[in-house]
N, C-alpha and C positions, 0 to 999 in steps of 0.2 A: 707779559707777564703769563703763566697760564693762565689759562683759557675751560673753567669746568664744563666737563659735560653735562645733557641733559643727566644719566644717571651721579656725575657727583654732587648737583643742584638737589636730586629729588635721597641724595643719602644725608645730606645736609639737611634737607626738611624734617624729614622721618625722623630722625637725629632730635629733633626740635620737639618734633609732636611728641615721640616716646617721653623726652625726659619730663614736658606740661601734665603727662598722664601719672608721674612718679609723681612728680609735685602735688600734684589735685589729691592725691590717694595719700600722700603724706598728711596735707592739712587737714584730711578730712578723720585722720589718724586712725586709717587703712592699713598704712604702711607706716611703722617705726621704726622712730627716728638709725636705731642702728642698720635697719635694713637699707635705710632709706643712702647715708649717709655713702657705701662706696658707691650709689651709681649718680650723686649728686658730685662727689668726687671725679668719678669719670670724663664728665662736662665740664671741668675746670671750677666747679665750684664748692670755696673752704668757707668753713666757720672761721672767722677771725676774732682778735681784742675786742670788739665792740660791735660787728655784725660781717655777713658775708663777703667775702674777699673771689671777685670773677678774674678769674686768667684767659685770655683769649690767645690762639694761637696765632703768630704770625713766620707762617714756615720761610726760613734764609731771610726775613727781615721785608720783604719784598708787601708792598701794600698800595692799594689805588685810592687815589683823588676821593670816588661815592663812598669806597670802605671808611675813609678816613674821617668823612662827611656823617657817620653812622656812629660812628665812634664818638664824636663831638654831641651828636643826637642825644645819643645813652647818657652820656656825662652832665647833658643840661636836665633830660627829664625824669633819672630815673638816679644818680648818683647826685654830687654836694656840688657838682659843676666843671671838675677835673677827672681827667684818665691819667696810668702813671706806666711808661716805658721800663720795660723790667733790661736785666742786662741780658737773659737772653731771648731776646727779639719778642717778647710777648707785649702786649698791653695788660692791663688790670684795671680793675675798680672797686676802690674797698665799701663803698653804703651803699650797694642797693639789697635796699629789703628784699627775703628771699622770697615773698606768696608775689612780688612785683619780677621774680628771676625767667618765666617761664616765656615773659613777654618779651624779656630783652632776647632770650636765645631764637625767639621768632625774627627779633629783627638782622641780629647776625647773620639769620642764614638769608635773611633777604638780598645778602651782599656775600653772599657765599665764605660767611666765617664761622668759627665753633670754639671751643671749648676743648673739643676730644683730645684726651690724652695729652695736657696739659698740667693731670694728677698723677696719681698713680703708680705704681711700679710698670711700669710698661715705658717701653720705647718715646720719650716726649720729643717735642719739637727739634725739626733739625735745624741748626743754626749754621750759618756761614759769616765770610765777611761782609758788612753791608754795603760795600762796591760791587757786589760781585757781579758778574756781566760790564762792568766798565770799567774797570782798573787798570789804569796801566801800564800796571806790571802782571796781570791777568796774563798765564798760560793757559792754561783752559778755565771757558764759562764754568762753573759748578752746578748751573737751580738746575738743568734739566737731569742731574745726579739727583738732587737734593730732592726734588717734584718726586723719583723714584722712586729715591728711601721712604718718602713720607706716603705714600699712596701705598708700598706695602709695607711698611710699619704697622699703619691704622687699622689696627683692632686686631691685629695678626692673634688668632685667637692661642699658637703655643706662646706667645710674651706676651701676652696680658698681665700673668700674676710674676712678676717675677721679684728677685728676692729682696730688689731694691728699684728705685726709679734710674731709668738709663740714659745717657744724654749724646748724641752725635753730634760731628761739626764736620764738615768738608771745607777743606782750602782747594783755591783752585790759580791762586798766584805765587809770586818768588816770595813777598814777604806774609807769615803767616799773621794776619790780622784776624782767625777766626779760632786762636787762640785749641788749635788741636790738640797737645798737648795738655790739656789740661780737663779732657772728656774720656768718658767708657770709652768710646770708640773714637776716636780722631782721622781723619781721610784726608793724606795727600794727592791729587791728581798729577800723576808726572807722565815721563813717556820716556819707556825704552832706547834702547840705541836705535831698535828700528823703525822708529818713528812710533809705534801704536801708544794706546791711553790706557794708561791702568792706575790704579791705588797704594801707592804706602801707606800701611796700614798698623795706627799706633793706639795701643790697649791701656784701658787700668788707669787714664788722669784722675785726676778730682781733687775736692778740695773738703771741704769740711773738719771734723776732727782731725781727720792723717791726710796731709797735708804732699798727695805725690805724683808728680807729672807720667804722663803715661812712656810704651816702651815699643819702639817699634819690633812688631811681629813678623810683618811680613814685606818686602821691599815693593815686590809690584803681581798685583793680582788685576786681572785684565779686567776690563772695566762689567764686559759680559757676565763676569761668574761675581760680583762683588756684593751678592745679596745673597749668594750661597756660604760666601766668606765670611757675611757676618751671621748668618743665620748658625754658621758650625761655632763662632765665637759667644752669641749669645745663647747658643744651645748648651756649652758645656758651664758656659756660666749657671745656666739653669740648673743644673745637675745640679755644680757644685758647689754654689757660693750661699753661704752663711743666711738661713732661716731663723735662728736660734737670738742672733743676736741686733737687731737694726743698725748699730753701732759699726759695725765688724762685715757688712750684708752686700755692700758695692766691689765692682769688677777689680779694682783697685787691692783689694787685699787679697783677694783671690791668686790675682797675676803673682803680686809680691809675697805671699806666700808659699805656689808654687814654682814661680819662676819659668826653668826651661820646659819642666811636663805640663806647665799650662798650654804655650806654645807650642809645644806637641800634642796636647788633646783637639786642640783648635783641627790644624794642620792635618790628626787624622781623618775627626768627623767632614772637615771638607773634602779631604780626598771619599771618603764613603758615601757622602752625598753625588759627588758627580760619579763616582762608579756604580750607582744601584738608579742613576738617571732612567728611566724607563719611558717612555714617549712624552716628553719635555716633565717629569715630576721636578727634577732641579729645576729653580728658581734663576735659572739663566734670564737678562736680558736681551729680548729680540732686538736685532736691526731696526726693526718696526717701528716696536712700540717706543724706541730712545728715540728716532725721526719724528713720532705722536710730538711725544713731550716737547722734544724740542724745537717744536718749529711755536711753541706762544713764545719763544726767548727772542725771537729775533728782534731786532731793532724797529722800532715804530719807522713809519714810511716816512716822515718828517727828518727823521736823525739823517742826516746825507754829512758825508768828511766835505769842510770849504775852511776858506781861510779867514779866519775871523777880524772883524773890521774894527778891532780895540776892544776895547771891556766895555763900551758901555758911559765912559766918564764923559758928563757934558764937560761943555769946554767953559761954563760960566761956574761950575763946582766952585764950591767955596774953600778954602786950606784947610779947617776943620774935616771939612767932607772928604777931600783927598788924603787927609791923615789917615783919618774913622774907616774910609773905604781898602789903603792903602793895606789897613791891621789886618783889614777885614780876609783880603783876598790871601794874606799869606800866610792867616791859621784856619780858615776855615773854606778852603775853598780848593780843590786837588784835581789832579790830570785827570784823561781822559784820555781811552782806546781810539775813540775820534777825533781826529784833526778839528777844531775849532768849538767843543765841547766840553765842559767842565763838572765834574760831581761839586756841589756843596753842602757844607753842614750846617744843620739852623739849630744853634743852640737853646736850648731850655735850660738851663742856668743861671739863674740869677735872684738878688736878696729876694726875701722871704718869700720864694717857691724851691721845693725840697726837690733832689736831682731826679730827672726823672717824670716830676709833674707838667701834665700841661693840660691848661685851659681846656672849657670848647671853644671858645672865643681863640685860640692859637690854635687848636684845631682845624678850625672853620679857614682860619688864617693860611694853613701850611697846606689844607686842600685846595684855594685858592692859587696858590703859589705853583703847585704842584702845575693844577689846569693850566695856566696862562707860562710858564715858564719850561715844564718837564716831561711832558705829555699824557701828563694824569697818572705820573708815576711816581713813589717817593719808599724811601725803605727806613724802619726802625732800627738804630747800631746800637752794638755791645756798653758803651756810653750813654746810652739813657736820651740817647738825643734822635733826628729826623735829619735824612740826608736829600737831595732834591741830586735824580743819578745823568739828568738829562739837559744841560740846562746848556744854550747856547753862550759862547764866551761875550759876544754884543751884547748881553742879557741880562749880565754879571752884576751892574751898577743897577739897572730896573733891580733886583731880587737884593742886592743889598734894600737898598730903600724901603725894601718891603718888610721885609726880615725887619728893618729896625721900626720901622710903626706898630710892630705885633711883637716887640721883645723879644727878638730871635737871633739877631744877629750878634751874639757878643763875642769879637774876636777872642775868645777863647778855649779853640777846641786842641788841646793835649795840653792845656796849661794849667795851673794848681786850681784855680776856679770851677775847672771842668773836672768835677772830680763826681764817681761814683760811689752811690747810695744805698743801700734797704731801705723797705718803711721804717722796721726794726721797731723800736716796743709801744710806740706811737698804734701801734694798728696790728701787728703778727704779735700772735699769743706764743712762738716761740721764742720772743728773742731775750732778751737778760737785761737790753740797754735802747736805749732808744738813737736810735741813729742822725734823726734831721732835724735834730734842735745844735747838735756839733758841726754837721755840714752848713749848716745856716749860718755859725759862726762866724765856720774858717769862711764861706763867700762872701763873708761882708767884710773880714778883715782883710782880705785880699781882692777888692774892688779894683784896685791900682793896677791899669793896666800897663800902661811904663814899667811898673813893681812887678808885674805876673812877666812880661819881658827878658826882664833882666832875670830873673832867678830862672823861666825857660822851661822844657820839658819835664813836666812831673807827674803821675799818675798817680792819684791820691784816691784809693778806694775807701768805703765802711761799711763795716757788717755787724748787726748788730746784736749776735751769737755764733756761733759754732758752724752753724751751715751754711756760712757761706754766700747768702745772698750778692755779698753786695762787692764775692771775691776782691776778699779784702789780702789775701794771700797773694794775689797777686798781684799788685799794685806797690810802688818804689816806695809809697809810705803805707801802709795798712792801718786799718784802726780797730778795732772787735773789741765788742763790748760783752764785758763779763761779769755775773753777779758773783757781790762779797757781801756776803748779811744781810743781802736785800737792798741794797745800793747798787748803782748804778756806777762800773768803774772801764778803765778803757788799757788793752793794751794795745802795743804800737811797736808793728816788723817794718822793719827798713831793706830792700832787695831784692824785694821780689817783680817778675817780670811773666809774662802772658805771650812770652815771645816774639811779639813785635818788632820791630826794627828800633825802639829807643831802649829795650834788652831783650836781643832775637835771640838769646838762652830763656827757655821756660823755667823758672825757681821760685820756690816760695820764700816770703821776706823771711828773715832770722827778728825773734822778737829782742828787743835791749832792755828789759828787767822786769822789774812786778810795775803792773797797770796803775794807771793814774786816775784820777779823781776829774769827773766831770767838769768841774770847775779850773782843770790843771789841763785839760786835752789843745787847747786853742796856743796857750802858750810852748806848749808844750812843740809842736808845727811848728813854733814859729824859731822856738832855740834851735829844732834842726835844719831851719832852712836857711838862719844867720849862721850856725857851723858846716854849710853848704859854701856860703858862699863866699867865708874865710880861708875852704879850705880848696878849691875849688881850680883847678891849673886854665889857661887860655881858651875860651868856649869849650869846657868839660860840661858837659851833663849830670843833672842830680845822682844819677844810676851812677854813671860811670866813675860819678867821684867818690861815692859809698864803698865801687868794686875796688877803689885804689887804695884808699884811707882803711877798708872795716868801718866796723861800725861805733870800736870804740870809745870815737870824739862826740858820736851821736848822743850815742848812749850817755856819757856824760854830762853833755849841753841838757839833756831832758832832766837826767838824775837833780841837777842845779836848781831845777821851778821845782823841784819835790820840796828840795830844802829851802830855797826859798818862800814855798809857800806855807811849810810845816813851820818856819820864822815867823812869821808874820799872822800866824794865828793863835 
């Protein structure tokens, strides 16, 4: 993990002290709410439907056991006993009273955490694949580049007030698990024919009201020049992006409207910056600085390649344990770059717990497991789960037992019940409908692992509004909350993809018809699943069946539910 320097630590502490002064002046009536609002937002503090919401940055998803324990403490002492993992590798709290917010900022600063640039029209949290640095198919470790991007973009004076928020994702593996085509800027680490490292640059992706996948604007930018190229992109966006209409202000709208003209302007700006480079004015990455940052991402000393002595399954394990453990190995354990190691997903999806919510007790258990089995390191995933990146194969059974004891061992990663959902109308002031009740009803309906395994891999994503925090556009099945005359209704989409191997071409889902009432949604999803089971070819995944037969059979099945509901009424 990146090790904060004294400068880094002092910077975070000073930011927390600055926020305390702003808060105290606001509470004393010396700083008006309108003046305080942008200041709190710059530190990740929103005012939501019922209470303040804090969004904490977890750059590229990497976090330590010490930091997770501090999150558990905050959940226990300042919130209602839980935190929330988001789809952008952040952590959120929903119930911290504003007068206590400065105390929380001080606690975060103690463990080098903060909420800087988790809100506002700036470059947000830099994200990557949750298995970055350990993935078996990784070509180049993206973490040093992510960290350099984070440091460069933090409080960048030129890019603090962009037309809209701006998101960057970096991928260094063969499979795109970072959804780079769905970001304002997506970066694929690549090597050219000479073996030199650089970036394929993708611009103009985004969800929201207008789902658009990004466009490749440069096949190879040398890594030393990537900050300059991003600066050129954001500078062109800052210059020409819409500021008169927030719904048309994202860079995707500019890229779509300008096409090649946008690309030409970026390349011209890029060339101008390099041409005008005097005494190192251009933000080229020096080799020495890269080496300094990269030194934080070497493997822990204890991680050494070895021939694994099995997976830890004891000789006296019961048949039930063997079956459960086997399913968990199949779904929750993935390969590793280092021989003798695995990466392990810990699922927080269970009946009665909203997707992404994790209790203080679970957080403490995750921290304990990280210390015991994963060198004190773990990750927050895009799928709103946690991941242990350094597990010895011999320890897998012990990890499973510990996870099971803390309701973190559901063998459902990538299956229907491992769904993504935003907090929705239960918390968010922007939401049109609630996400959590729909998610909980579906999780409860699809508990049986044998049934889930028969259905196979399905990404189901739920958003409470068009802002798409639940990434419904990229779901194989997407559910979008909409408002109809003050009532909650839900639009269903099929065939979306985030670009991962489930469906390697990024594409938004297609709407299958008019929206459905909240009471109909679970029955509609069941009808869609049963249609798939009736239409699929041997060993065919859901997404592949949708692509092969089209959405019409699924649309007919969904509409049949509507007719049945109307007839019963």
